[in-house]
N, C-alpha and C positions, 0 to 999 in steps of 0.2 A: 467690505466696509467695516471699520472699527466702530463699535457702539460706545458712545460716551453718555453717561447718565447726566441729565440736566442738573441734579444737585451738585455734581462736581464743579460746574461753573459757578453756581451760587455760593458754594463754600469758598472758592478762590476770590470771588468778588467781595465777600465779607472780610476775608483776610486783608484785602487791599483797602477796604473801608476803615479798618483799624489803623492802618498807616496814614490814611488821609486825615482821620480824626486826630492822631498824634501830631501830624504836621500842622494842622490848623491851630492846635494849642501852642505849638512851639514858635510859630512865626509871628513877627511883628509887622513890618511893612515890606520886607525884602522877599524876593521870589526864590523858591527852592530850585536848585540847578542840578547838583549831583551830591551824593553822599557816599562816604567811604563804607564799603560793605561791612567792615568789622564793627563800626560804631553806629551807623545810621544817622550821624550828625550831618545836617544839611550844610553844604556850601551854598551861599545865596548870592543873588545879584540885585542891585538897586532897582533897575528898571525892567528886569526880566531877561535881558540879553535875547538871543534868538530863541531860547527854550521856554521863555516865560509863559506862553499861551497854554502849554501842556497842563499847568497847575489849575487855572480856572476851567480848562477843558474837563479835567477829572471831576471838578466840583459840579459843572453842568450835568455831567453824566449821573452823578449821585442825586442831584436835584430832580432830574427826570425819573430816575429809578425809584426814589423813596418818597417823592412828594414833600420832603421836609423843607420847611422855610430856612432851617439852619444852613443847608447846603446852597439853597437858592440865594440867600442873602450874601453868603461868602463868595459865591460865583460872581454875583453882581459887583461886589467890592473889588475883587482881584481882577476882574475883567476891566473895570474902569481904570485901574492902575496902569494898564498898558497904554493909555492915551498918549503919553509923551512920545511914544515910538511911532505914532501913526504917520508922520511925514518924514521919517528917516529915509535916506536913499539907500535902501537895501532890499533885495529880492526876498531875503529871509523873513521880512516882516509878514509875508503871507502866512507863514506857519503860526505866528503868534496871534494874528488877528482872525484867522479862520478857527483854529481850535480853541483859542481863549476867548473870542468875542462872538464871531458869527455863529458858533455852536449854541450860544445863548438864544439866538433866534430860531435855529433849527430844532433844538430840543425843548426849549421853554418859552418860545414866542416872546422873548424879552425885547421890548422896543428900544431901550437905551443901548443895549448891545448891538442891535441892528444898525442904529445910527452911527455908532463909533466904527463898526466894521465897514460900513459903506464909505466913511471918510477915509479910512486906510486903503480901501480898495481903489478909490478914485486916485489917490496919490500913487499907488502901485501901478495902475494902468498908465499913468503919465511917465513912468520910468521906461516904458517900451522904447527901444531904439530901432527904427525901421532899417537902418544901415546894417545892423547886426541880425535883424529878424528875431530878436528876443529881448527879454528884460535882463540887462547885465547885472552882475552882483551888486554894484553900487559902492560908492565911496564910504558909506556907513556900515557896510557889511562886516560882521565879525569874521574871523579867520586870520587876517594878517593886515599889517599896515599898508602893504603894497597892492592890495586888490582894488581895482577901479573899474572904469567903464569899458575896458576892453577884455574883461575876463568873464567867463561863464563857468558853471558847474552843474552837475546833475542835481545837486542840492537846490539849485535855483528853481526847480520845479515846485518848490514850496509855495510859489506865487499862484499856482494854478487853482487850488480849491477855492480860495477867497474870490478870485475873479469870476469863476463860474457861478459861485453863490450870488455874487453881486448882480450878474446878468439875470439870474432867475428872480432875484428880489426886486429889481428895478424895471425889468423888461428892456434894458438897454443892451443891444446886441454887441456894442463895442467892447464890453467887458469880456464876453465870450470869444469874440474874434481875437483879441490879444492873447487870451488864455490858450486858444487853439494854435495860433502861430508860435507862441512860446513853447508849447508842448512839442510840436512837430520839430522845431529847430533844435531844441535841447536834446531830445531823444536821438535825432539823427546825428548830432555831433558826438554824443558820448557813448552810444551803444555800439559795441563791436559786432561783426557779422555772426559770431557764435553766441550772442546773447549776453555776454559779460559787459560790464559797464566801467568806463574810466571816469574818474571823479571830475577832473577839471580841464579847462582849455583856455588858451590865450587866443584872442581874435584880432585880426587886423581892423583897426577902427575905421578905416576908409571904405572897406568893401565886405567886411564880415568873414573873410576867409580864415580858416583855422591856422594859426601860427604854430601851435604845439599843443599836445595833450600831456597831462601830468596828473599824478595822484599825490597831493601834498600831505595827506593824512595817513596814507597807507605805508606798506613795507617799502615800496620802491615807486619810482615814477610811473611804472607800467603795471603795477600789481592791481588786483581786484580787492579794493577795500570793501569790507562787508557792508558798511553803511551806505556806500555809494550804490551798490546793487540794490539795497533796500529802498533808498529814496526813489530810484528810478521805477521800481515796481509799484510802490504804493501810489505815487502820483500819476503814473500811467493808468492805473486802475481807476483813480478818482476821475481823471479826464474822460476815460471811456464810459464811466457811469453817466456823464453828461452828454457825450457824443458817441453813442454805441455804433454809429455808422462808420466810424473811422477805422477801416480795416487795417491800415498800416500800424496804428497804435496797438491794435489787438495782436497782430503778428509779433510786434516788438515785446509786448507784455508777456505773451506766451513763451517766446524765446528766452526772455530774461528769467521768468519763473522756472522754466525747465532747466536753465543753466544752474540756478540756485539749488533746485532739488537734486540735481545730479552731482553737485559738488559739496553740498553741506554734509557734515559727518553723519554717521548712522543715528546718533542721538538727536539730530535735527536742530541743534544749537550751533550756530556758526562760530568759527574763530574770527578774531578781529580783522584779519586779512587772509584771503584764500591762498595767497602765495607766500606766506611766511614760512621759510624753510624749517623753522623750529616746530611746526605742527607735528604731533599733537601737544607738545610741551610749550604751549603759548596761551595767551589769554583768549577767552571766549568773548563774544559780544551779544549779550542777551537783548540789548536795545535794538541792534540791527535785526535780530531774529524776531522781536515783537513787531517791528515795522512790517517785516515780510509776512508775518502771521495775518496782519490786517489786510495786506495786499492779496494774499491767497484766498481769504474769505470773500473778498470782493470779486476776485476772478471766479470763485465758485458760484457766483450769481451771474456773471457777465459772459463767461466763455460760450462759444457758439454751438456747442453740442452737449447733450446730457452726460455723455461719458467724460468729457473734459470738465464739466461743472462738478461732477462727483469726484474726479481726481483731485481738483484743487481744494474742494471743500474738505475732503479727507485729510489732505496735506495741512490745511489750516488748523483743523481740529487736533491733529497729532502734534503740530508745532506748539499749540497752546498747552497741550498736556505736558510736553517736554519742559516748557518754561515753568508751569506751576508745580510740577513734581520735583524738578531739580533745582530751581532757583528762586522760588517765591517762598520767603521765610514763613513758618519754620521749615528748615530743610534737613533736620537731623535731631537725634536725641541730645538733650542738654541745651537746646537753642535758647538763647537769652535775648536775642534781638526782637524788635517790634515785629509783629505779624505783618505780612503783606509787602515786604521790601522785595523788589525784583533785583537781585544782586547778579554779579557776573557780567556787568557791562563794561566795555572798554571805551571810556569817553575819548581819550586821546592817548595813544601809546608813544608816538613820536614826540620827543622833547627837544624843541629847538626854538629859535627866536620867533618863528611864525605861529607857535602854538601857545596860547595863554593858559589853557586848562589842560592838565594832564593827570589822569587817574586811570588805573588799569583794572581795578576790580571794584565796580561802583554800582550804586543804584542811580539811574538817571531819571529825571522827571519825565522826559519824553518817552523813554522806554516803558515806564510805568503807564503813561497815558495810553500808548498803543496796545499794551496788554489788556488794560481795563476796557478799552473800546472793543477789542476782540472778544473778551469774555461776555460783554453785554450783547454783542451780536449773537454769539453762540447761545446765550440764555434767552434770546428772543426779544430783548428790549427794543431793538431797532434793526432794520435791515442793513446789511453790510454796504450796499451801494448807495444808501441814503445819507451816509456820514463821511 
């Protein structure tokens, strides 16, 4: 086992707090989305887009960590600004309303946040389609103009944490039932036998059968896009934290985690797509890597044996170290950028009509969230499976 001193995590968290403070000062009413690595200037969205919840999520973490009313007041404000998205027909709102809103209840017992998160969860539950056996992406989903009610993706597992939280908050089993059905169906559709994950699928609306698989953000239709693998792992881990008796999910999570660990480069930071023939002369994706870091730390608590728990805990710690040592500013002599930027993320590499955002060396707000979450887990603020 590799020993990592607790102050290492504290120092990285403080670097990220500098960036959060700078972002708070620079923002007006629009949400941070991604920033060019060279400048640190945020590209923002009016309503948060699918990424919006990551920003108040970071503020909730600092409110819990510091006890400061500055972060708590800011978290409450930015959380409330997600309200216009509560009834959009998109599976992706699960991300925003879990990390951006429900986290206020989990970390800070905020009643207004709980009320808003439950409203979004009720709407999300209503999007479940029994013919498909899952929550489809929905007509309001970001990604492309042609996504609708017969498409799914591994990304749609973003619905799962909010629904499980709502079940625990209200005692209504219907939330957890939908979350479990959705988890099972999406994992079964998108995970290959070797543990790798395909991003997207088109389904027959009459019977739910898979018409085709495809990866619209990766190198090719059949390639393993790093963020697809990451989404599958982190949300399978969240689902297992709520239903540890689901052996099939555990098998899939372990297969997916082992696939990642056997294919990620020795430095433990993934390239944007595992099948890009230009590797190693292509872009990294620190956002995907930070998501997997969170998943590994959860698996380090949930895996069925002590040896496996130690294996994944060590992998999570080493992944966090790789990110903070190589990609969390400052990262070299003469550094002039703000402290605490997680650079090296590939938001979107493919530039075509279906992709609205494209930047290949960026700081992403969601990548930063997952690193900050992981660091606070490693530092002992909260247990990995509780968040």
